[in-house]
Kinemage of the C-alpha trace (Angstrom):
@kinemage 1
@onewidth
@group {chain A} dominant
@subgroup {mainchain}
@vectorlist {calphas} color= white
{ca met a 1} P -2.882 6.943 -1.180
{ca ala a 2} L -2.952 4.269 -4.229
{ca ile a 3} L -0.549 4.364 -7.883
{ca ser a 4} L -1.774 1.620 -9.836
{ca thr a 5} L 0.142 1.444 -13.160
{ca asp a 6} L -3.512 1.172 -15.334
{ca ser a 7} L -4.744 4.406 -16.551
{ca glu a 8} L -7.522 7.390 -14.639
{ca his a 9} L -10.643 5.824 -17.856
{ca ser a 10} L -9.638 2.181 -16.237
{ca his a 11} L -10.039 3.798 -12.621
{ca arg a 12} L -12.781 6.097 -13.436
{ca ala a 13} L -14.494 2.762 -13.852
{ca trp a 14} L -13.400 0.474 -10.671
{ca ile a 15} L -15.310 3.788 -8.781
{ca lys a 16} L -18.243 3.140 -10.502
{ca gly a 17} L -18.537 -0.883 -10.572
{ca asp a 18} L -17.234 -2.890 -7.081
{ca leu a 19} L -14.352 -0.435 -5.977
{ca gly a 20} L -17.001 2.557 -5.288
{ca lys a 21} L -16.518 6.273 -3.546
{ca leu a 22} L -12.387 6.267 -2.076
{ca lys a 23} L -11.991 8.060 1.370
{ca phe a 24} L -7.904 8.505 -0.591
{ca pro a 25} L -6.326 9.871 -3.741
{ca leu a 26} L -5.963 7.314 -7.008
{ca ala a 27} L -3.587 8.069 -9.360
{ca ser a 28} L -2.010 6.702 -12.469
{ca asp a 29} L 1.776 5.702 -12.826
{ca arg a 30} L 1.691 4.606 -16.384
{ca thr a 31} L 4.605 6.273 -17.395
{ca arg a 32} L 5.833 3.416 -14.849
{ca ala a 33} L 8.022 5.866 -12.529
{ca ala a 34} L 6.671 4.558 -8.624
{ca ser a 35} L 6.623 1.499 -9.764
{ca arg a 36} L 10.605 1.190 -10.408
{ca asp a 37} L 11.221 3.326 -7.630
{ca tyr a 38} L 10.328 0.780 -5.429
{ca gly a 39} L 10.968 -2.068 -6.963
{ca val a 40} L 7.884 -3.416 -7.282
{ca leu a 41} L 6.843 -3.309 -11.279
{ca ile a 42} L 7.716 -6.638 -13.742
{ca glu a 43} L 9.493 -4.533 -16.345
{ca asp a 44} L 9.022 -7.209 -19.233
{ca glu a 45} L 4.991 -7.847 -18.597
{ca gly a 46} L 4.689 -3.923 -17.600
{ca ile a 47} L 2.823 -4.174 -14.890
{ca ala a 48} L 3.165 -3.627 -10.978
{ca leu a 49} L 2.869 -6.451 -7.901
{ca arg a 50} L 0.660 -5.482 -5.457
{ca gly a 51} L 2.762 -3.375 -3.689
{ca leu a 52} L 1.905 -1.334 0.573
{ca phe a 53} L 4.055 0.934 1.319
{ca ile a 54} L 4.146 3.232 5.372
{ca ile a 55} L 5.470 5.812 4.829
{ca asp a 56} L 6.662 9.082 7.083
{ca pro a 57} L 5.624 12.447 7.118
{ca glu a 58} L 9.865 12.682 6.836
{ca gly a 59} L 9.300 10.854 3.468
{ca ser a 60} L 10.887 7.335 5.374
{ca val a 61} L 9.700 3.755 4.466
{ca arg a 62} L 8.938 2.521 7.850
{ca tyr a 63} L 7.354 -0.141 6.466
{ca ser a 64} L 7.251 -2.834 3.370
{ca val a 65} L 5.273 -5.356 1.885
{ca val a 66} L 4.817 -6.910 -1.751
{ca his a 67} L 2.122 -9.798 -2.134
{ca asp a 68} L 1.977 -12.154 -6.016
{ca leu a 69} L -0.414 -10.853 -7.887
{ca gly a 70} L -2.992 -13.659 -7.338
{ca ile a 71} L -3.051 -12.340 -3.383
{ca gly a 72} L -5.288 -9.321 -1.996
{ca arg a 73} L -3.729 -7.453 1.541
{ca ser a 74} L -4.887 -7.349 4.533
{ca val a 75} L -7.109 -4.060 5.738
{ca asp a 76} L -6.543 -5.059 9.541
{ca glu a 77} L -2.922 -5.998 9.659
{ca thr a 78} L -1.969 -2.309 7.856
{ca ile a 79} L -4.180 -0.654 10.648
{ca arg a 80} L -2.431 -2.869 13.514
{ca val a 81} L 1.209 -1.704 11.799
{ca leu a 82} L 0.488 1.462 11.661
{ca lys a 83} L -0.622 1.664 15.099
{ca ala a 84} L 2.107 0.401 16.215
{ca leu a 85} L 4.133 1.976 14.738
{ca gln a 86} L 2.842 5.717 16.955
{ca thr a 87} L 3.182 4.028 19.288
{ca gly a 88} L 7.045 5.490 18.867
{ca gly a 89} L 7.718 1.825 20.816
{ca leu a 90} L 8.680 -1.801 20.726
{ca cys a 91} L 6.129 -4.262 19.227
{ca pro a 92} L 6.403 -7.651 20.749
{ca ile a 93} L 4.980 -10.432 17.841
{ca asp a 94} L 0.935 -9.971 17.564
{ca trp a 95} L 1.328 -7.146 18.520
{ca asn a 96} L -2.620 -4.924 19.060
{ca glu a 97} L -3.615 -1.171 20.066
{ca gly a 98} L -3.828 -1.705 23.941
{ca asp a 99} L -1.224 -4.308 24.633
{ca glu a 100} L 2.039 -3.164 26.733
{ca leu a 101} L 5.334 -2.532 24.573
{ca leu a 102} L 8.417 -4.242 25.291
């Protein structure tokens, strides 16, 4: 799921534009409650930093990274971390799928 402080109207424009059709839900956080709860809201500006959170089925945050507004996120790194979490083991630095666990 993706959440942004932008309106549903902005989301529709993104999807019709460069973003294209998504394979996951896109929610609007107009109240900024989710942004505040996850510690990414810049209160005085009413905008959120770029936060990424992997949450397990029990609702625990297993991974989080927050970037400044001018920095994009790495899809490859997110997938690598998700696969590492799914091993249930101890993964060494720069671990990739198929590598040995510690």
